[in-house]
C-alpha positions in Angstrom: 102.6 117.5 91.9 103.5 114.8 89.5 107.1 115.0 90.5 106.1 114.2 94.1 103.7 111.4 93.3 103.7 107.8 92.0 100.6 108.6 90.0 100.8 107.7 86.3 98.3 109.5 84.1 97.9 107.3 81.0 94.3 108.4 80.3 93.1 104.8 80.9 89.8 103.7 82.2 91.4 103.2 85.6 92.5 106.8 85.7 88.9 107.8 85.1 87.5 105.7 87.9 86.4 107.4 91.1 89.1 107.2 93.8 86.6 105.6 96.2 86.0 102.7 93.8 89.7 101.9 93.6 89.9 102.3 97.4 87.2 99.7 97.8 89.2 97.4 95.5 92.0 97.4 98.0 89.5 96.4 100.7 88.1 93.7 98.5 91.4 92.4 97.3 92.9 92.0 100.8 89.7 90.8 102.6 88.5 88.2 100.1 91.4 85.8 100.4 91.8 86.4 104.1 88.2 85.7 104.8 88.0 82.8 102.3 91.0 81.2 104.0 92.0 79.2 100.8 95.5 79.5 99.4 94.3 79.5 95.8 92.4 82.7 96.3 95.6 84.7 96.8 97.1 84.1 93.3 93.7 84.7 91.7 93.5 88.2 93.3 97.1 88.9 92.5 96.5 88.0 88.8 93.5 90.3 88.9 95.6 93.2 90.1 98.3 92.5 87.5 95.6 92.4 84.8 94.3 95.8 86.1 97.8 97.3 86.0 98.3 96.0 82.4 94.9 97.4 81.3 95.9 100.7 83.0 99.2 100.7 81.2 101.2 101.1 84.4 102.6 97.7 85.0 106.1 98.8 84.2 105.9 101.3 87.0 105.0 98.5 89.4 107.9 96.2 88.4 110.1 97.6 91.2 107.5 96.1 93.6 108.4 92.6 92.3 112.1 93.2 92.9 111.5 94.7 96.3 109.2 91.8 97.4 111.4 89.1 96.0 114.0 89.5 98.7 111.4 89.4 101.4 109.7 86.4 99.9 113.0 84.5 99.6 113.8 85.1 103.3 110.3 84.0 104.3 110.6 80.8 102.4 114.1 80.1 103.9 113.0 80.8 107.4 109.6 79.2 107.4 110.6 76.3 105.1 113.4 75.3 107.4 112.3 76.4 110.9 108.5 76.5 111.0 107.4 75.1 114.4 104.9 72.7 112.8 107.3 71.2 110.3 107.0 67.4 110.1 106.7 66.3 106.4 109.9 66.6 104.4 109.2 68.2 101.0 112.7 68.4 99.4 116.3 68.8 100.2 119.0 71.2 98.8 122.3 70.0 100.1 122.3 70.1 103.9 119.1 72.2 103.9 115.8 70.3 104.4 112.5 72.1 103.5 109.3 70.9 105.0 105.8 70.9 103.4 104.1 72.7 106.3 106.7 75.5 106.3 106.6 76.0 102.6 102.8 76.2 102.6 102.8 78.7 105.4 105.5 80.7 103.6 103.4 80.6 100.4 100.4 82.0 102.2 102.5 84.9 103.7 104.2 85.6 100.4 101.0 85.7 98.4 99.5 88.0 101.0 102.5 90.4 100.6 102.2 90.3 96.8 98.5 90.8 97.1 98.7 93.9 99.3 101.6 95.4 97.2 99.8 95.0 93.9 96.3 96.0 95.1 97.8 99.2 96.6 99.8 99.7 93.3 96.4 99.7 91.4 95.3 102.6 93.6 98.5 104.6 94.0 99.6 104.4 90.3 96.2 105.3 88.9 94.8 107.8 91.4 95.7 111.5 91.6 96.4 112.2 95.2 95.1 115.8 95.1 91.9 114.5 93.6 91.6 111.8 96.2 92.1 114.3 99.0 89.5 116.6 97.5 87.0 113.7 97.5 87.8 112.9 101.1 87.1 116.5 102.2 83.9 116.7 100.1 82.8 113.5 101.9 83.1 115.1 105.3 86.6 114.1 106.4 88.7 116.5 108.3 91.2 118.6 106.3 93.8 117.5 108.8 93.1 113.8 108.0 93.3 114.7 104.3 96.7 116.4 104.9 98.0 113.3 106.6 96.9 111.1 103.7 98.7 113.5 101.3 101.9 113.4 103.3 101.9 109.6 103.5 101.6 109.3 99.7 104.2 112.0 99.0 106.9 111.2 101.6 108.6 108.4 99.6 108.7 110.2 96.2 109.8 113.4 97.9 112.7 111.7 99.8 113.7 109.9 96.6 113.8 113.2 94.7 115.9 114.8 97.5 118.2 111.8 97.5 118.8 112.1 93.7 119.5 115.8 94.0 122.1 115.1 96.8 123.7 112.3 94.8 124.1 114.6 91.8 125.6 117.2 94.0 128.1 114.7 95.4 129.0 113.5 92.0 129.7 117.0 90.8 132.1 117.4 93.7 134.0 114.3 92.6 132.6 111.7 95.1 132.3 108.2 93.8 128.7 106.9 94.1 128.9 103.9 91.8 131.0 100.8 91.6 131.6 98.1 94.2 129.4 97.5 97.2 131.8 99.1 99.6 132.0 102.2 97.5 128.2 102.5 97.4 128.0 102.0 101.1 130.5 104.8 101.7 128.5 107.0 99.4 125.2 106.1 101.1 126.2 107.1 104.7 126.6 110.8 103.9 123.1 110.8 102.3 121.3 110.0 105.5 121.8 113.3 107.4 120.9 115.6 104.4 117.8 113.6 103.4 116.5 113.5 107.0 117.2 117.2 107.6 115.6 118.1 104.2 112.5 116.2 105.2 112.2 118.0 108.5 112.7 121.4 106.8 110.1 120.6 104.1 107.6 119.6 106.8 108.1 122.9 108.6 107.8 124.9 105.4 104.7 123.0 104.4 103.1 123.7 107.8 103.9 127.5 107.4 102.4 127.5 103.9 99.2 125.7 105.1 98.8 128.2 108.0 99.2 131.2 105.6 96.5 129.7 103.4 94.0 129.4 106.2 94.3 125.7 106.7 92.8 125.8 110.2 89.7 127.8 109.3 86.3 126.2 110.2 84.5 127.7 107.2 83.2 125.3 104.6 85.5 125.1 101.6 84.4 125.5 98.0 85.6 123.2 95.2 86.5 123.9 91.6 85.1 120.6 90.3 82.4 118.3 91.5 83.3 114.8 90.3 80.3 112.5 90.5 80.4 108.7 90.4 79.7 107.3 87.0 77.5 104.2 86.4 80.7 102.0 86.1 81.8 103.2 89.5 78.5 102.3 91.0 78.5 98.9 89.3 82.0 98.0 90.3 81.4 99.1 93.8 78.3 97.0 94.2 80.1 94.0 92.6 83.0 94.3 95.0 80.7 94.5 98.0 78.7 91.5 96.8 81.9 89.5 96.4 83.0 90.3 99.9 79.5 89.3 101.2 79.6 86.1 99.2 82.9 85.1 100.6 81.7 85.8 104.1 78.6 83.6 103.6 80.7 80.9 102.0 83.2 80.9 104.9 80.4 80.8 107.5 78.6 78.0 105.6 81.8 75.9 105.4 82.3 76.2 109.1 78.9 74.9 110.0 
């Protein structure tokens, strides 16, 4: 399962937390700055997520998120800083390009929101075993079909990346150039599309057959090998996050009165 998951088992305190506690963190990390409405709340939550990743010893695994988000953030700043509909106050100029304060502030809010969501989800995905999370969902009363959908969502990207690497290795063994200039990489990328997509469809059908053979659709109540209960730290962190969300709601309502 580890080969088809982003989960990193470092034996840290984050790995030992209950999956629902970390799922609640995603809700708190996304909702607190959105409800609060203050720009400074976003970097605070982002730094909290980075600190959690460092304490969980999985920040290196999350570094590709920074590279991935950098391109989006750059485009957002260019578009909003130059063409935001409410632009009036000039902030700075770079050659013939004029950036406005309103657009830059709006782009900052969007960019911090993107980083916040990426890092908060990284805290959950990189430190939570998906089979364990699915087991907890089923024990909580969720439908096995819903649990299967969750499993597929978390596994589809690692699975396609593994398939892509296998196909690239096969193409290299046949003498195809897959590295070098941008044009060379584009030529090598196009033949990857069809095998990766077809492989994903075949894997989906094979998984459906395997689930049917194992009695996936049976209505009987399933038994579990391990019953993981919430520890005191899970309860304490859960209560703390709920209180923080409630406090931000009260603060926002009070500020509007």
